[in-house]
C-alpha positions as semicolon CSV with decimal commas, in nm:
position;residue;x (nm);y (nm);z (nm)
1;M;-0,003;-0,002;-0,016
2;P;0,146;0,308;-0,112
3;K;0,254;0,580;0,174
4;K;-0,006;0,892;0,176
5;N;0,114;1,249;0,183
6;A;0,112;1,401;0,496
7;S;-0,008;1,738;0,370
8;S;-0,261;1,556;0,175
9;T;-0,401;1,382;0,480
10;K;-0,414;1,701;0,694
11;Q;-0,595;1,886;0,400
12;S;-0,856;1,562;0,373
13;S;-0,905;1,566;0,744
14;Q;-0,971;1,931;0,781
15;K;-1,232;1,927;0,460
16;A;-1,430;1,599;0,651
17;T;-1,476;1,798;0,976
18;A;-1,543;2,156;0,823
19;P;-1,914;2,223;0,916
20;V;-2,131;2,167;0,560
21;V;-2,402;2,434;0,573
22;L;-2,693;2,330;0,353
23;V;-2,945;2,602;0,275
24;D;-3,244;2,543;0,100
25;N;-3,260;2,777;-0,151
26;S;-3,529;2,605;-0,357
27;Q;-3,752;2,874;-0,542
28;L;-4,046;2,604;-0,602
29;I;-4,044;2,528;-0,207
30;Q;-4,055;2,861;-0,136
31;R;-4,329;2,953;-0,352
32;R;-4,539;2,658;-0,254
33;I;-4,485;2,765;0,132
34;F;-4,583;3,150;0,040
35;W;-4,890;3,028;-0,108
36;M;-4,976;2,764;0,122
37;L;-4,933;3,019;0,429
38;S;-5,123;3,305;0,228
39;I;-5,401;3,118;0,185
40;A;-5,375;2,925;0,524
41;A;-5,418;3,269;0,679
42;F;-5,705;3,377;0,464
43;V;-5,883;3,049;0,557
44;L;-5,844;3,083;0,931
45;F;-5,966;3,423;0,968
46;G;-6,229;3,380;0,652
47;S;-6,498;3,340;0,903
48;T;-6,472;3,707;1,031
49;I;-6,576;3,834;0,684
50;Q;-6,976;3,775;0,783
51;H;-6,911;3,971;1,099
52;G;-7,065;4,312;1,130
53;F;-6,943;4,647;1,299
54;V;-6,809;4,614;1,621
55;L;-6,690;4,855;1,875
56;D;-6,499;5,162;1,727
57;D;-6,596;5,037;1,375
58;L;-6,859;5,301;1,475
59;A;-6,678;5,582;1,471
60;V;-6,445;5,519;1,165
61;I;-6,685;5,393;0,956
62;E;-7,056;5,337;1,004
63;N;-7,118;5,672;1,154
64;N;-6,832;5,868;1,010
65;R;-6,925;6,159;0,774
66;F;-6,626;6,171;0,579
67;V;-6,602;5,789;0,514
68;Q;-6,988;5,788;0,434
69;E;-6,902;6,044;0,167
70;G;-6,697;5,818;-0,029
71;F;-6,458;5,955;-0,263
72;G;-6,595;6,252;-0,183
73;G;-6,474;6,259;0,179
74;I;-6,122;6,162;0,101
75;P;-5,997;6,521;0,132
76;D;-6,112;6,576;0,435
77;L;-5,970;6,251;0,545
78;F;-5,611;6,407;0,470
79;S;-5,679;6,707;0,646
80;T;-5,814;6,625;0,938
81;F;-5,715;6,418;1,254
82;Y;-5,817;6,064;1,301
83;W;-6,150;6,115;1,475
84;K;-6,298;6,406;1,317
85;G;-6,548;6,254;1,112
86;F;-6,714;6,098;1,423
87;W;-6,638;6,347;1,713
88;D;-6,467;6,613;1,810
89;A;-6,169;6,399;2,014
90;N;-5,838;6,525;1,926
91;A;-5,599;6,268;2,062
92;G;-5,342;6,383;1,831
93;L;-5,359;6,131;1,588
94;Y;-5,324;6,144;1,218
95;R;-5,416;5,789;1,012
96;P;-5,559;5,895;0,710
97;L;-5,463;5,594;0,519
98;S;-5,680;5,361;0,644
99;M;-5,990;5,573;0,662
100;V;-5,938;5,689;0,304
101;M;-5,960;5,270;0,223
102;F;-6,284;5,250;0,406
103;A;-6,428;5,537;0,201
104;I;-6,363;5,393;-0,092
105;E;-6,515;5,056;0,007
106;W;-6,800;5,225;0,143
107;A;-6,864;5,443;-0,213
108;I;-6,816;5,060;-0,374
109;S;-7,092;4,893;-0,109
110;P;-7,238;5,152;0,148
111;N;-7,292;5,025;0,496
112;T;-7,182;4,669;0,410
113;P;-6,919;4,575;0,696
114;A;-6,856;4,216;0,494
115;I;-6,655;4,438;0,198
116;H;-6,441;4,568;0,501
117;H;-6,380;4,246;0,647
118;F;-6,263;4,101;0,364
119;V;-6,026;4,367;0,261
120;N;-5,878;4,318;0,635
121;V;-5,818;3,941;0,549
122;L;-5,677;3,994;0,245
123;L;-5,446;4,230;0,377
124;Y;-5,351;4,006;0,639
125;A;-5,283;3,719;0,418
126;L;-5,071;3,908;0,195
127;T;-4,882;4,009;0,513
128;I;-4,821;3,658;0,614
129;G;-4,705;3,592;0,276
130;L;-4,476;3,867;0,221
131;L;-4,329;3,844;0,595
132;F;-4,233;3,489;0,471
133;K;-4,079;3,583;0,186
134;L;-3,860;3,903;0,397
135;L;-3,775;3,637;0,614
136;I;-3,611;3,420;0,388
137;K;-3,380;3,754;0,290
138;L;-3,310;3,812;0,644
139;L;-3,200;3,476;0,732
140;P;-2,984;3,355;0,411
141;N;-2,776;3,112;0,651
142;Y;-3,117;2,926;0,766
143;S;-3,307;2,662;0,627
144;V;-3,637;2,764;0,422
145;W;-3,834;2,576;0,758
146;V;-3,690;2,825;1,005
147;S;-3,883;3,086;0,805
148;F;-4,188;2,890;0,755
149;A;-4,222;2,828;1,120
150;I;-4,164;3,187;1,249
151;T;-4,432;3,280;0,996
152;L;-4,667;3,001;1,076
153;V;-4,652;3,067;1,467
154;F;-4,711;3,439;1,389
155;M;-4,997;3,375;1,123
156;V;-5,201;3,184;1,367
157;H;-5,099;3,392;1,727
158;P;-5,445;3,432;1,869
159;S;-5,396;3,795;2,003
160;H;-5,394;3,872;1,612
161;T;-5,754;3,815;1,637
162;E;-5,851;4,194;1,733
163;V;-5,624;4,321;1,444
164;V;-5,792;4,152;1,158
165;A;-6,160;4,100;1,305
166;N;-6,191;4,455;1,414
167;I;-6,212;4,678;1,096
168;K;-6,091;4,942;1,280
169;S;-5,757;4,794;1,335
170;R;-5,667;4,831;0,957
171;D;-5,400;5,084;1,060
172;E;-5,191;4,793;1,242
173;I;-5,218;4,577;0,924
174;L;-5,110;4,861;0,681
175;C;-4,839;5,012;0,896
176;F;-4,686;4,668;0,944
177;L;-4,731;4,574;0,586
178;F;-4,578;4,882;0,449
179;F;-4,291;4,811;0,706
180;L;-4,217;4,470;0,512
181;L;-4,226;4,598;0,183
182;T;-3,997;4,890;0,327
183;F;-3,755;4,638;0,455
184;Q;-3,767;4,445;0,130
185;S;-3,720;4,744;-0,102
186;I;-3,428;4,832;0,104
187;L;-3,263;4,481;0,068
188;K;-3,361;4,507;-0,300
189;A;-3,220;4,856;-0,375
190;R;-2,920;4,873;-0,645
191;K;-2,668;5,152;-0,535
192;G;-2,670;5,441;-0,716
193;K;-3,061;5,350;-0,821
194;T;-3,273;5,711;-0,753
195;I;-3,606;5,517;-0,838
196;D;-3,559;5,235;-0,589
197;T;-3,485;5,498;-0,328
198;V;-3,802;5,684;-0,386
199;K;-3,970;5,341;-0,380
200;T;-3,824;5,290;-0,033
201;V;-3,932;5,610;0,089
202;L;-4,292;5,617;-0,043
203;L;-4,363;5,258;0,139
204;F;-4,176;5,391;0,448
205;L;-4,441;5,699;0,413
206;A;-4,727;5,491;0,370
207;C;-4,618;5,328;0,699
208;L;-4,614;5,646;0,853
209;L;-4,968;5,742;0,748
210;S;-5,103;5,406;0,867
211;K;-5,005;5,468;1,199
212;E;-4,760;5,698;1,426
213;A;-4,596;5,376;1,588
214;G;-4,432;5,313;1,229
215;I;-4,124;5,538;1,347
216;M;-4,028;5,283;1,571
217;Y;-3,938;5,058;1,284
218;L;-3,616;5,313;1,199
219;P;-3,425;5,177;1,458
220;I;-3,528;4,863;1,360
221;L;-3,394;4,860;1,041
222;G;-3,051;5,031;1,129
223;L;-3,007;4,740;1,399
224;Y;-3,063;4,465;1,176
225;F;-2,756;4,607;0,939
226;W;-2,536;4,703;1,246
227;M;-2,613;4,394;1,423
228;V;-2,711;4,107;1,190
229;K;-2,512;4,229;0,878
230;S;-2,199;4,356;1,081
231;E;-2,214;4,675;0,915
232;S;-2,071;5,028;1,078
233;I;-2,274;5,221;1,255
234;G;-2,199;5,508;1,009
235;S;-2,295;5,254;0,694
236;A;-2,637;5,159;0,860
237;F;-2,722;5,535;0,936
238;K;-2,625;5,604;0,544
239;R;-2,903;5,347;0,462
240;L;-3,162;5,516;0,680
241;V;-3,078;5,912;0,565
242;P;-3,433;5,896;0,287
243;L;-3,626;5,767;0,557
244;L;-3,487;6,024;0,830
245;I;-3,583;6,291;0,547
246;I;-3,908;6,161;0,469
247;T;-3,995;6,101;0,830
248;G;-3,897;6,464;0,942
249;A;-4,172;6,594;0,640
250;W;-4,421;6,368;0,789
251;L;-4,388;6,476;1,104
252;I;-4,446;6,866;1,018
253;L;-4,757;6,769;0,822
254;H;-4,861;6,564;1,136
255;Q;-4,837;6,818;1,360
256;L;-4,978;7,097;1,093
257;V;-5,297;6,876;1,072
258;I;-5,342;6,815;1,468
259;H;-5,255;7,169;1,551
260;S;-5,455;7,350;1,276
261;D;-5,761;7,205;1,446
262;P;-5,910;7,455;1,686
263;T;-6,041;7,165;1,879
264;P;-5,864;7,119;2,209
265;P;-5,649;6,814;2,256
266;I;-5,840;6,522;2,469
267;Q;-5,784;6,473;2,835
268;Y;-5,769;6,135;2,917
269;G;-5,926;5,978;3,239
270;Y;-5,851;5,716;3,462
271;H;-6,118;5,535;3,272
272;D;-5,930;5,535;2,968
273;N;-5,588;5,480;3,107
274;S;-5,613;5,329;3,481
275;L;-5,242;5,433;3,523
276;I;-5,339;5,770;3,530
277;A;-5,531;5,699;3,871
278;C;-5,152;5,567;4,024
279;E;-4,945;5,777;4,225
280;N;-4,604;5,870;4,196
281;G;-4,363;5,578;4,158
282;S;-4,671;5,332;4,106
283;R;-4,720;5,449;3,805
284;Y;-4,414;5,354;3,632
285;A;-4,416;5,003;3,815
286;T;-4,738;4,942;3,659
287;G;-4,613;5,020;3,332
288;I;-4,320;4,779;3,401
289;S;-4,583;4,499;3,478
290;I;-4,786;4,628;3,158
291;L;-4,492;4,543;2,965
292;G;-4,428;4,180;3,155
293;R;-4,801;4,107;3,033
294;Y;-4,706;4,202;2,696
295;I;-4,434;3,970;2,714
296;L;-4,626;3,696;2,858
297;E;-4,912;3,755;2,562
298;S;-4,663;3,703;2,322
299;V;-4,581;3,338;2,426
300;A;-4,850;3,224;2,602
301;P;-5,164;3,412;2,514
302;Y;-5,502;3,358;2,721
303;N;-5,766;3,538;2,877
304;L;-5,795;3,761;2,566
305;S;-6,013;4,066;2,615
306;Y;-6,121;4,402;2,428
307;D;-6,070;4,602;2,745
308;Y;-5,820;4,623;3,007
309;S;-5,950;4,948;3,152
310;Y;-6,000;5,052;3,516
311;N;-5,954;4,850;3,726
312;Q;-5,853;4,528;3,543
313;I;-5,522;4,600;3,586
314;P;-5,459;4,804;3,923
315;C;-5,170;4,990;4,025
316;L;-4,857;4,800;4,175
317;S;-4,551;4,905;4,369
318;F;-4,220;4,772;4,287
319;T;-4,224;4,474;4,529
320;S;-4,544;4,330;4,343
321;L;-4,481;3,997;4,197
322;P;-4,563;4,083;3,833
323;V;-4,300;4,385;3,839
324;I;-4,033;4,176;3,992
325;G;-4,110;3,891;3,764
326;T;-4,090;4,155;3,452
327;L;-3,748;4,302;3,573
328;A;-3,642;3,941;3,612
329;A;-3,766;3,888;3,260
330;L;-3,586;4,190;3,099
331;I;-3,240;4,084;3,295
332;L;-3,270;3,754;3,135
333;S;-3,343;3,883;2,773
334;A;-3,040;4,128;2,826
335;M;-2,813;3,837;2,942
336;I;-2,954;3,660;2,603
337;V;-2,891;3,953;2,384
338;I;-2,543;3,975;2,510
339;K;-2,481;3,606;2,490
340;T;-2,626;3,575;2,140
341;R;-2,499;3,912;2,005
342;K;-2,200;3,741;1,805
343;S;-2,288;3,374;1,793
344;K;-2,671;3,429;1,698
345;P;-2,713;3,787;1,613
346;E;-3,074;3,708;1,465
347;I;-3,209;3,616;1,839
348;A;-3,070;3,896;1,975
349;F;-3,206;4,130;1,715
350;G;-3,545;3,972;1,748
351;I;-3,558;4,005;2,123
352;L;-3,474;4,382;2,084
353;F;-3,706;4,411;1,793
354;F;-4,008;4,309;2,058
355;F;-3,876;4,569;2,294
356;I;-3,821;4,858;2,066
357;T;-4,163;4,843;1,883
358;I;-4,378;4,793;2,198
359;A;-4,181;5,069;2,406
360;L;-4,429;5,362;2,302
361;V;-4,726;5,142;2,439
362;T;-4,611;5,022;2,769
363;N;-4,698;5,362;2,956
364;I;-4,368;5,349;3,095
365;F;-4,237;5,653;2,918
366;S;-4,551;5,845;2,830
367;L;-4,933;5,771;2,903
368;I;-5,151;5,690;2,608
369;G;-5,513;5,655;2,545
370;T;-5,541;5,262;2,663
371;T;-5,395;5,084;2,959
372;Y;-5,344;4,769;2,775
373;A;-5,467;4,618;2,427
374;N;-5,423;4,287;2,249
375;R;-5,358;4,452;1,911
376;L;-5,077;4,646;2,053
377;V;-4,845;4,325;2,047
378;Y;-4,916;4,229;1,700
379;A;-4,585;4,338;1,518
380;P;-4,375;4,297;1,850
381;S;-4,452;3,963;1,923
382;L;-4,290;3,880;1,591
383;G;-3,956;3,939;1,751
384;I;-4,029;3,734;1,994
385;I;-4,175;3,452;1,804
386;M;-3,840;3,508;1,605
387;A;-3,605;3,453;1,868
388;F;-3,794;3,173;1,997
389;V;-3,800;2,951;1,688
390;I;-3,442;3,050;1,583
391;G;-3,318;2,947;1,933
392;L;-3,562;2,640;1,921
393;F;-3,427;2,522;1,580
394;T;-3,070;2,570;1,724
395;L;-3,132;2,374;2,034
396;F;-3,224;2,069;1,778
397;K;-2,931;2,167;1,552
398;A;-3,184;2,186;1,288
399;Q;-3,154;2,533;1,174
400;Q;-2,920;2,478;0,880
401;T;-3,076;2,166;0,745
402;E;-3,282;2,118;0,439
403;K;-3,476;1,844;0,627
404;W;-3,853;1,938;0,769
405;Q;-3,839;1,648;0,987
406;S;-3,733;1,761;1,312
407;G;-3,812;1,835;1,660
408;A;-3,808;2,182;1,606
409;I;-4,087;2,145;1,322
410;L;-4,288;1,923;1,528
411;I;-4,310;2,148;1,829
412;S;-4,346;2,438;1,611
413;G;-4,658;2,276;1,431
414;L;-4,792;2,168;1,793
415;I;-4,767;2,545;1,888
416;G;-4,930;2,638;1,580
417;I;-5,217;2,386;1,626
418;G;-5,288;2,486;1,980
419;F;-5,285;2,875;1,875
420;S;-5,521;2,793;1,578
421;V;-5,758;2,648;1,789
422;Q;-5,778;2,952;2,031
423;T;-5,768;3,196;1,719
424;I;-6,106;3,011;1,570
425;Q;-6,271;3,059;1,895
426;R;-6,157;3,422;1,918
427;N;-6,304;3,497;1,554
428;Q;-6,643;3,385;1,687
429;V;-6,624;3,609;1,986
430;W;-6,566;3,916;1,760
431;E;-6,881;3,850;1,564
432;S;-7,060;4,101;1,750
433;N;-7,101;4,337;2,017
434;A;-7,327;4,133;2,164
435;T;-7,104;3,828;2,152
436;L;-6,778;4,008;2,260
437;F;-6,958;4,196;2,534
438;A;-7,074;3,850;2,699
439;A;-6,746;3,654;2,646
440;D;-6,512;3,913;2,793
441;V;-6,731;3,991;3,096
442;Q;-6,544;3,653;3,196
443;N;-6,222;3,746;3,052
444;S;-6,195;4,108;3,227
445;P;-6,399;4,083;3,555
446;N;-6,254;4,352;3,697
447;S;-6,310;4,627;3,427
448;A;-6,585;4,864;3,490
449;R;-6,584;4,958;3,148
450;V;-6,655;4,558;3,028
451;H;-6,967;4,555;3,281
452;F;-7,071;4,861;3,192
453;N;-7,059;4,793;2,817
454;N;-7,238;4,446;2,893
455;G;-7,551;4,629;3,089
456;V;-7,593;4,903;2,801
457;L;-7,630;4,593;2,551
458;K;-7,851;4,420;2,804
459;M;-8,083;4,691;2,807
460;N;-8,175;4,692;2,485
461;T;-8,492;4,511;2,519
462;D;-8,716;4,630;2,255
463;E;-8,760;4,332;2,052
464;L;-8,824;4,094;2,310
465;D;-9,141;3,982;2,482
466;S;-9,202;4,093;2,848
467;I;-9,045;3,811;3,014
468;A;-8,739;3,788;2,814
469;A;-8,689;4,180;2,858
470;R;-8,733;4,158;3,240
471;Q;-8,457;3,896;3,241
472;Q;-8,228;4,077;3,025
473;L;-8,305;4,391;3,274
474;L;-8,203;4,240;3,550
475;V;-7,886;4,128;3,406
476;A;-7,807;4,439;3,297
477;A;-7,879;4,588;3,631
478;S;-7,664;4,329;3,771
479;S;-7,370;4,450;3,537
480;F;-7,421;4,804;3,610
481;K;-7,416;4,734;4,000
482;K;-7,074;4,536;3,911
483;A;-6,932;4,831;3,741
484;I;-7,009;5,058;4,025
485;S;-6,849;4,819;4,294
486;I;-6,520;4,860;4,069
487;D;-6,575;5,225;4,008
488;S;-6,763;5,432;4,236
489;L;-6,710;5,714;4,047
490;D;-6,885;5,583;3,715
491;V;-7,154;5,847;3,627
492;G;-7,283;5,625;3,336
493;S;-7,337;5,341;3,537
494;Y;-7,555;5,542;3,790
495;I;-7,743;5,689;3,500
496;D;-7,824;5,380;3,326
497;L;-7,855;5,183;3,622
498;G;-8,141;5,422;3,749
499;V;-8,300;5,370;3,382
500;T;-8,311;5,045;3,447
501;C;-8,456;5,010;3,764
502;F;-8,708;5,244;3,651
503;R;-8,781;5,021;3,356
504;L;-8,825;4,735;3,597
505;N;-9,066;4,929;3,784
506;Q;-8,823;4,994;4,078
507;F;-8,880;5,349;4,129
508;E;-8,719;5,383;4,458
509;Q;-8,382;5,263;4,362
510;S;-8,424;5,443;4,023
511;I;-8,456;5,753;4,210
512;F;-8,165;5,644;4,444
513;Y;-7,922;5,569;4,115
514;T;-7,994;5,899;3,951
515;Q;-7,915;6,123;4,254
516;K;-7,610;5,949;4,262
517;A;-7,541;6,048;3,929
518;I;-7,668;6,391;4,005
519;D;-7,429;6,448;4,272
520;L;-7,153;6,346;4,050
521;N;-7,261;6,539;3,776
522;P;-7,488;6,835;3,852
523;K;-7,493;6,984;3,518
524;D;-7,644;6,715;3,304
525;T;-8,009;6,857;3,276
526;S;-8,101;6,499;3,138
527;L;-8,051;6,348;3,491
528;Y;-8,318;6,592;3,634
529;A;-8,583;6,479;3,362
530;N;-8,516;6,101;3,473
531;L;-8,514;6,198;3,874
532;G;-8,842;6,390;3,809
533;D;-9,025;6,100;3,611
534;G;-8,912;5,868;3,912
535;Y;-9,085;6,108;4,197
536;F;-9,376;6,075;3,964
537;M;-9,410;5,761;3,948
538;I;-9,446;5,721;4,363
539;N;-9,673;6,034;4,341
540;D;-9,404;6,237;4,521
541;F;-9,536;6,548;4,287
542;D;-9,353;6,836;4,495
543;R;-9,046;6,674;4,434
544;S;-9,124;6,560;4,114
545;A;-9,197;6,928;3,995
546;K;-8,861;7,047;4,140
547;A;-8,670;6,837;3,929
548;L;-8,862;6,836;3,603
549;K;-8,816;7,211;3,625
550;K;-8,445;7,164;3,545
551;G;-8,502;6,850;3,358
552;V;-8,748;7,003;3,060
553;L;-8,433;7,243;3,023
554;W;-8,280;6,915;2,858
555;K;-8,265;6,980;2,492
556;D;-8,375;6,645;2,438
557;A;-8,668;6,658;2,683
558;T;-8,964;6,418;2,609
559;P;-9,320;6,456;2,594
560;T;-9,368;6,249;2,902
561;N;-9,114;6,499;3,110
562;Y;-9,334;6,825;3,025
563;K;-9,634;6,632;3,095
564;H;-9,507;6,457;3,421
565;Y;-9,401;6,843;3,523
566;G;-9,738;6,983;3,447
567;I;-9,932;6,700;3,576
568;S;-9,734;6,721;3,905
569;L;-9,795;7,130;3,918
570;F;-10,185;7,005;3,855
571;N;-10,186;6,764;4,125
572;L;-10,024;7,047;4,389
573;K;-10,303;7,268;4,252
574;R;-10,048;7,516;4,100
575;Y;-10,279;7,534;3,801
576;K;-10,154;7,863;3,667
577;E;-9,786;7,722;3,686
578;A;-9,888;7,436;3,465
579;I;-10,059;7,593;3,194
580;P;-9,726;7,764;3,085
581;V;-9,548;7,414;3,118
582;F;-9,832;7,253;2,851
583;Q;-9,792;7,523;2,654
584;K;-9,401;7,477;2,602
585;G;-9,461;7,125;2,572
586;L;-9,720;7,182;2,265
587;Q;-9,485;7,411;2,126
588;K;-9,218;7,146;2,096
589;F;-9,498;6,858;2,014
590;P;-9,794;6,991;1,871
591;D;-9,959;6,669;1,782
592;D;-9,989;6,543;2,152
593;V;-10,334;6,471;2,208
594;E;-10,286;6,428;2,562
595;M;-10,062;6,690;2,629
596;A;-10,339;6,945;2,487
597;S;-10,612;6,797;2,703
598;N;-10,424;6,835;3,013
599;L;-10,357;7,201;2,890
600;G;-10,748;7,267;2,844
601;N;-10,833;7,073;3,225
602;S;-10,555;7,351;3,395
603;Y;-10,730;7,629;3,242
604;G;-11,071;7,465;3,326
605;A;-10,903;7,426;3,700
606;A;-10,784;7,782;3,679
607;A;-11,164;7,884;3,584
608;N;-11,013;8,021;3,230
609;F;-11,334;7,853;3,100
610;G;-11,304;8,024;2,750
611;E;-10,954;7,932;2,708
612;A;-11,022;7,594;2,815
613;G;-11,320;7,544;2,562
614;Q;-11,072;7,667;2,318
615;V;-10,822;7,415;2,355
616;F;-11,108;7,121;2,340
617;E;-11,232;7,246;2,043
618;T;-10,903;7,262;1,855
619;I;-10,848;6,924;1,960
620;Y;-11,236;6,776;1,841
621;T;-11,164;6,993;1,532
622;K;-10,885;6,766;1,451
623;D;-11,071;6,437;1,528
624;S;-11,401;6,457;1,550
625;S;-11,439;6,136;1,695
626;N;-11,289;6,228;2,055
627;V;-11,607;6,255;2,248
628;N;-11,433;6,353;2,545
629;A;-11,299;6,673;2,419
630;L;-11,644;6,742;2,275
631;R;-11,794;6,674;2,613
632;L;-11,520;6,884;2,809
633;M;-11,541;7,163;2,541
634;V;-11,928;7,186;2,583
635;I;-11,871;7,205;2,977
636;S;-11,616;7,444;2,951
637;Y;-11,817;7,713;2,698
638;E;-12,128;7,637;2,929
639;Q;-11,897;7,762;3,260
640;A;-11,770;8,050;3,024
641;G;-12,105;8,166;2,941
642;N;-12,039;8,129;2,570
643;K;-12,444;8,020;2,469
644;A;-12,343;8,010;2,073
645;K;-12,092;7,732;2,098
646;V;-12,324;7,561;2,340
647;T;-12,575;7,564;2,055
648;Q;-12,353;7,491;1,811
649;Y;-12,158;7,160;1,975
650;G;-12,420;7,065;2,221
651;P;-12,643;6,877;2,024
652;L;-12,364;6,647;1,883
653;L;-12,348;6,504;2,261
654;K;-12,676;6,337;2,149
């Protein structure tokens, strides 16, 4: 046997032990996975297309005057703040892109929730496909199955149901979608090609016009090129210069629109953001705990709810277990970032992606218009999922193999199945306000707003029979009482509980709760109308008259309010005071026969028989079948000594 050359043996040995990187770049497999994921996303959320308008869909679509103008409302949507078409709530938001889409869809098919839901599902499916394609480019040294697993888990995440099923959250979908397109455009941009730069800038502008949070994607882009691609800080910054310029222009436009409107900035209360009720350092501790909830929801979503307002998330101290747990998670995350910064920069990037994109909504640095929301973890969750999946594949040593039959794929698939089941269930909950409110009373039992909303829903008993209506009213009363037990300053619950008790013929309780509402908001004249009606029903005419004296000043005072006020004065024998009350009531409601009869009776009781006769004559002239008016007219004219009228109408009584 010939002797082997030593150097040759050494080279052969080195070649045999060198790591073999097998990266699946098969375009066919990628295309198949792209279409499979996109179609699966559409199918998963397809059931929501038949859902109705829910929650803020009312404000941004169903009752938004600019949206309802269709194409004609587009200039207003571009030149006014976010809520302007529905109410004067200048929250400093400028998100015209989704609103313009709603207007176009309304023009195509007015007042049709299905078209808006269809577009949401379609855009989400497109987002999932684009995310997979982008991950292929961001992870060139990894198997296609890593990108597949990340996209799969992201696609079926139950927290994303709110984003897709609630039409209003189109802004979340669009912002993230245009970020993905911007990222892809940067990666594809050819050096020195102006057209590529213009395309990238316009895509990022669309992201910013979708939602203000898009600005947080700027550091994400720079971080990727510096951390993952190992470019210098200067080189990474140079890539962002065009985006920084357009961001500056967008900021100027944003502020011009917000501040050019005379509507003062909205003042949020603790019922909007419960952290406003937290004192001193408690606010920051609670904000940290909210960050912890977002981390937990990203990996283990459960008890999802449309609302987490006061007092679902109570004020906490720095010694509270959730705060300590969050701080421990932050330390652990920092250690992982440091550990993987060089060896697995994609894991470090994923973790930092989450913390950067979630930063603005944690209420740590500044308070926003909500305490906590599932939709706000939509884009940030990608970072956690990305770090987890890559870590999982690394653990199974399968991140660079073309084989999909690995433990990492199996675990990712099991997570996907579990999340899919939750998502399908959550999709059903978002069908309507009725289904949503009923479900989330269980998921957010300590939220006063959740119980209030459920109570308002149950108050609507017009289409039910008397037995079913009473049962619903009892549930409504229970919901309002629960809301009040959580928030003793909840005026709305006191008001509606008073109305509910009135409908249940529980007049003493109605008076009690309405008075509580008045104590909290004495300037609301409608409350005095409710209070006066309650006193009237227990025959306390003195208090009824005192309350209704203010109640009829309410711009929407009802005929009943005027009649109860006037009848109360009549029963107190204050006939001359009752007369002008009925006269004003008839000015607002000229066809109310009962009101006119009460006026005639008041004239008669005040011995103004001629005026009484004229009132009853007017009633009879309009309705000759009203025998009672005829009888009272004849009696009144007899008392007034008007023989001509008695002679004219008297024989008609026989």
